[in-house]
N, C-alpha and C positions, 0 to 999 in steps of 0.2 A: 472441431468437435461440435456435433449437432446439439441443439438445445436440450433434448431429453438426456443424452449422454452426459451433458455438462451438469444439469440440474440434479439428477438423481443422487450422485455421490455427495454433492454439496448439501442437498436436503437432508440426507442421512447424517452427515457430519454436524449440521446445525441442530438437529433434534437431539443428538447425543450430547452436544455441548450444552444446550439449555437444560437437559436433564441433570447435569452436574450442579446446576443452581436450583434444582427442585422445581423447575418451571414445567407445567403440564403441557403435553403436546398441543392441546387445543389453544393454549396461550402462545406457544412458540410459533405456531404456523402462520398467523397473520403478520408477525414481524418478519419472518422469512420471506413471505410474499412481497412485502414492501421493499425489502432489500434487493431481492431478485429483480423486481421491476426497475428499481433505481439503477442497478448495474447493467441492465439490459436496454437502457435508453438508446435510441438510434444514433445519437451523436457521441456515444462512447465507443471509441475505436481501440483504445488501450485500457482505460480505467473501467474495465468491465469484469464480468464473472471469471474470465480467464485469468485476469490479474489477481483476483481474490484466491482462486485455486492455486496459482503459482506461489503466492505468498504463504498460504497455509502449509504447502509442502516445504517451503524454505524455513518457516518457523519450526516445523517438526524436526528439521535437521540441525537447527542452531540452538534450540532451547536447552538450557542447562538444568541440572538437578535442583538448583535453588530458585528457578524461575516458576512463575505461575502460567502454565501453558493455556489454561482456560481464559484468563484475562487477555493473554496475547491473541488468542483466536478471536475473541470478541472484538479486540482492537482492529484486527485485520478486517473483519466483516464490516466494521463501521467507518474505517479510516477515510474512505472515499465515498461514503454513502451520499454525501452532498458534494457534488463536483460541478462547479461552474467556472470554466476557464477565465471568465471575466471578473470573477470575485477574488478577494484577498482573504476571506475568512472561512474558507471551506472546512478546514480542520476544526475550527471552533464550532461551527454549525454541525459538523458531523459528531463531535463529542456531545453537544447538547441533544442531538437526535438520539444518540445511544442512551442517554439518561432518560429522555422522554419516553422511549419505547420499552426499555428494559426495566426501569424502575417499577412501573405499574404491574408487570408480570412476576415480580418477586426477586429480581437480582438485587442483592444487598447494596446499600448506598456506598459502603466502603469499597466494594468491588467496582462500582460504577465510577468512583473517583479515580481509582487506579486505571481503569480503561480509558477514561477521559484524558488523563495525563499522557498516556501512551499515544492516543489519537492526535493530540495537539502537537506531540513531538514530530509527527510525520510532515510538518511544514518544512522540516529540514533547514531550519534557520541558523543552526550553529554546526560547527565541524566537530565539536567534542561534547560529551555528555558527562554528568557527574560521575565521579569515580564509584565503581561498584554497581552502576545502574545497568546491569546486564540485560534486563528485559527490554529496556529502550533500545539498547544496541541491537538486540535480536530483531526487533520490529523494523528498525530503520534499515538494517542490512537486508532484510527480506524485501522491503519496499524497493531497494536499489539493486537487488540481485540481477535485474534485467540488464544493468550496465555491463555486467561481466559475461553476458551471453555470447554465443557464437556471432561472427560478423554478420551473417545473413539474418539471424534473429534480431540483432541489434538494429540493423537497417529497417526491418519491418516495424520495430518499436518506434524508431525515429519518424518513420513515415506516418504511423498512426497518431503520434503526438501532433504532427503538422496538421493532420485532418481534424483533430479536435480544436485546433486554432485556425480553422479555415477562414474565419472572419477577419483575421489579421493580415494586412498587406504583406507581400513577400519581403520587402526590405525591412519592415518593422519586425517581422518574425525572425529574420536572420539576426538582426541586432539583439533582440531579446533572448533568443536561444543561445547566441554566442556568450552573452553575459552569464546565463545559467551554467553553461559548460565551463566557462572560465572560473566561476565560483567553485565548482566541484574540483577542478584540476588544481586549484590553489591549496586545497586541503592537504595536510601532511599524509593522510590516508583516507580513502573513501569509505572503507569498511571498518567497523569498530570491533567485530568479533574476530578472533584469531583464525577461525575456520574460513570465513568469507574472505578475509584478507589473503590467506594463503592460496585459495582456489580462484579468486575473482579479481583481485586488485590489478594485476598486470593487464588482464584482458579488458577490464573496465576502462583503464586509462588509455589503452590503445583505441578502443571504440570511441571514446569521447574525443580524442585527438583527431580521429578520422572524420568524425562528424564536423568538428570545428573546421577542418580543412575544406570539407565540402561546402560548408556555409560561407566560407570566404572566397570560394572559387567562382 
């Protein structure tokens, strides 16, 4: 997808989203420009605007009648706004960035707290979430939807992640990536929503096992 084809629908969606919060287009535009620049950085091979667009589509499929789709969309936009593979606090810094950029343009504090909570959850530190927290389940499943992609698409994803960690020596990368995959495979289920579990769980586990075998080969 070329940059204009990619940016135009995302730009329209952003403007519509911020209108839901009463944010004037003139105030929404600079925030969009900052986010688009962040996700278009040359060292982002996977965590880029394509990932944002894919997640927005996944959220639209998974969102339930009791969920707040606008908070979920804001969380998608900001969840990887700060992305430094060397850092351990990307989600916290991304949540803080959301508050810093959206608060001054008029997004209510209560909504920003909700968005921040969702963003912090994308650290994927636990395998389970509080009962009834469907919004978090939707966001996390959207973030991990790539795991259940076709074999070819998953291989491209895995290669793009390796490129984002190009500074890590091969042996160290294999060891670290193996730990990550083992962590996911040890969970009772990868996907929290029933829909993603039904359509993606088996494929995701097969993809992860295939990558694990390649890493050890």
